[in-house]
C-alpha angles and dihedrals in degrees: 000000000000117000119244116263108241091205093057111096091202093061125091113305114268137152092271091046092050090048092051091049090051091050092048091049092049092047096242091118127030131209090248091057091051091048091052092050090054093062117100117247117249092244091060091048091053090047091054091048092050088050091053091048092051090048091051091048090051090050092049090049090051091050091049090052091052091049091051090050091051091049091049090049091050093049093048097038092107089057104041107018112103096222093055091045090052091052091050091049091051091051092049090048092052091048091050092050090050092050091048090053091049091050091049091052094039095118094049092046092050092050091048092051092049092056116085115244097207118125092016129122117233113216114244133168118253094240090065097049096092091049089050091053091053090047092052091051090053090047092051091049091049093049091050091053095036095099092051091049092049091049089051091051091049092050095047095087090050094048095110093051091048091051090051091051091048090053090051091049091050091051090050090049090052090052091048091049091051091048091047091051091050091048091049091052090049092050091050091048091049091051090051090052091047090052091051090049092048089052093048097048096072090049091051091048091049091050091049092050092048093049091045091054092050092045090222098129131013114259114266122220113264092226093056091050093050090046092051091047091050091050091049092049090052 
């Protein structure tokens, strides 16, 4: 409960209140002056605000601590939480029981492993037969392509070298193609020249025969004429 303000004339009558009433009645103090004196000083307002800010900071710090504790509890729940520990104990118990059963049947299991399993039928439920057929087909296909797969795996580290060799081979093939094209053009040109020569030879022979008959010029050797025609064609 807030204490009564001794400077407030409306509060319970006291010596200060009676004195203030006397001053107001005599005109020494006015109501405005009393109202101004009631207002809190700025320094006290700032003090109250700083107190509120520090209280809020303390509350935020407390909330952060609680959040960190909750995160830590969540991260370590599988180690300290009873439900997780019970699950782990159940798993360990089942593993122990399985190991105990294996140890009890150790002799029978060893004898079974020593026996070959070739030419024996493994029991399987009928509902799984169609899946087994599909699995066998996949196994046969995989075995057929196993060598190719292994060769691919072996060649994978040398892939860069193989690509470089392929590029060299392609460049050589381009050069050979260019040379072949040039050779083809030369052969075609030579054929054209041979055709022209074959067309010119009868004319030369006819001219030689004609000149020989007229005795105008001595007959020229056929070889020299053909050679001269070939040189002119080139």
